[in-house]
C-alpha positions in Angstrom: 102.6 69.7 63.8 100.2 70.8 60.9 100.2 74.6 60.2 96.8 74.7 59.7 96.2 73.3 63.1 94.2 75.5 64.8 95.1 77.0 68.6 92.8 78.9 71.1 94.5 82.4 71.8 93.3 85.4 74.3 93.7 89.0 75.2 95.1 88.7 78.8 95.0 92.8 78.3 92.7 95.5 79.5 93.6 97.0 76.2 92.9 96.4 72.5 95.8 94.6 70.9 95.9 94.0 67.1 99.1 93.2 64.5 99.3 92.8 61.2 101.7 90.2 58.7 102.0 91.6 55.3 102.6 87.8 54.0 99.9 86.7 54.7 97.3 88.6 52.9 98.1 91.6 54.7 96.8 89.9 57.5 95.9 92.6 60.2 94.1 91.2 63.4 92.2 93.2 66.1 92.0 91.4 69.6 89.9 93.5 72.0 90.2 93.1 75.5 90.1 89.5 77.5 88.7 88.6 73.6 89.8 84.5 72.7 90.1 83.7 68.6 91.6 80.2 67.3 94.2 81.1 65.3 96.1 78.7 62.8 100.0 77.6 63.9 101.3 78.7 60.7 99.8 82.7 61.9 101.5 82.5 65.3 104.8 81.4 63.6 104.6 84.4 61.1 103.6 87.0 63.7 106.5 85.8 66.1 108.8 86.6 62.8 107.2 90.3 63.0 108.6 93.5 65.0 107.1 93.3 68.5 105.5 89.7 67.1 107.4 87.9 70.1 106.4 90.3 73.2 102.5 90.3 71.6 103.1 86.5 72.4 104.7 86.5 75.6 103.2 90.1 77.4 99.9 90.3 75.7 98.5 87.5 74.6 98.2 83.9 75.8 99.0 80.9 73.8 96.9 78.3 75.4 99.1 74.8 73.8 101.6 74.3 75.8 103.4 72.5 72.7 103.2 75.5 70.3 104.0 77.8 73.8 107.5 75.6 73.8 107.6 75.7 70.5 107.6 80.0 69.7 108.4 80.7 73.1 110.2 78.2 74.3 110.5 78.0 77.8 108.3 80.1 79.9 107.8 80.9 83.8 104.3 79.6 85.5 103.0 82.8 85.2 102.5 82.9 81.7 99.6 81.1 82.5 98.2 83.4 84.9 93.8 84.2 85.3 92.8 87.2 86.4 91.7 84.2 88.7 94.7 83.4 90.2 96.4 87.2 90.2 92.8 87.2 92.5 94.2 83.8 95.1 97.7 85.7 94.5 96.8 88.8 96.5 94.3 87.0 98.6 95.4 83.9 99.9 99.5 83.6 98.5 102.2 84.7 100.4 104.8 87.7 100.0 107.2 85.7 98.4 104.8 83.7 95.6 103.9 87.5 94.9 107.8 88.6 94.7 108.2 85.8 92.4 105.5 86.4 90.2 106.4 89.6 89.9 110.1 88.9 89.0 109.1 86.2 86.3 105.8 87.4 85.2 105.0 88.4 81.4 103.8 92.6 81.5 100.3 91.4 80.7 100.3 89.7 84.2 102.3 92.6 86.5 99.0 94.8 85.0 96.5 91.8 86.1 98.3 92.3 89.2 98.4 96.3 89.5 94.8 97.4 89.0 94.0 93.9 90.9 95.5 95.2 94.1 93.2 98.9 93.3 90.0 96.7 92.3 90.0 94.7 95.5 91.6 97.2 97.3 94.8 95.1 97.8 95.1 95.4 102.0 98.4 93.3 102.6 100.8 96.7 102.9 104.0 94.6 102.6 102.5 93.3 98.7 101.6 96.9 98.4 105.4 97.9 99.2 106.1 95.1 97.4 104.3 95.7 93.7 106.1 99.7 94.4 109.7 98.7 94.7 109.2 96.0 91.6 106.6 98.2 89.2 106.7 101.9 91.1 103.1 101.6 90.4 101.3 103.1 94.5 98.7 100.7 95.4 98.0 102.6 98.3 98.0 106.6 96.4 96.2 104.6 93.7 92.9 103.2 96.0 93.0 106.6 97.5 92.3 108.6 94.2 89.2 105.7 93.2 87.8 106.8 96.4 87.9 110.5 95.9 86.9 109.6 92.5 84.4 107.8 93.8 83.1 110.5 96.4 83.6 113.2 93.8 80.7 111.8 91.3 77.3 113.1 92.9 74.7 110.2 93.2 71.0 111.8 92.1 69.1 112.5 94.9 66.1 110.1 94.9 62.9 111.6 93.3 59.3 110.6 95.0 57.0 109.5 91.9 53.3 109.9 91.0 51.0 109.2 88.2 50.6 112.1 85.9 47.2 110.6 84.9 45.3 109.5 88.2 42.3 107.0 86.8 39.1 107.0 88.8 38.9 104.1 90.9 37.2 100.4 89.5 34.8 98.9 92.3 34.2 95.9 92.1 30.4 95.0 91.1 29.0 94.1 94.3 29.8 97.7 94.2 28.4 98.4 91.3 25.3 100.6 91.1 22.6 100.3 87.8 21.8 103.1 86.4 20.5 103.4 83.0 22.1 104.1 80.1 19.2 105.7 78.5 16.8 108.4 79.2 13.5 108.9 77.9 
């Protein structure tokens, strides 16, 4: 593969991800949440050699080329490619066993999406909530309750009726107008 080949990479985290590669003239790359960039194969390979680089590529960043994924990360489980839409479908329509597989084999970035999506939906399946608690030590039920309590504590502004500060004379139609003199002698 050519080192100049550009590969799509996106940040699956809800947090900013950045890395430095001193070998590439002090390259400093920043990915905002859900941001996608085109990165050279050479940069991805050098990132994999940096401390923490493999963890970033495995857990936070998603390489969109299967061949490059195989070359840099080796074998990855199917959950590596899960998007927020895939996680939502898993939580709403998927079986408990599918969720357990996800929690066992998914990269950390996908597990974070599972936890936040479970609260956002909210997840109504108690068995799935318990599975998330058991595997991640994240209590979805408590998080949903905290979210509800927080939203209830935020005061809603009262609807204040608005009225005009300047009132113009009502305009009359030309048929209603009466003729008046403009100049009086």
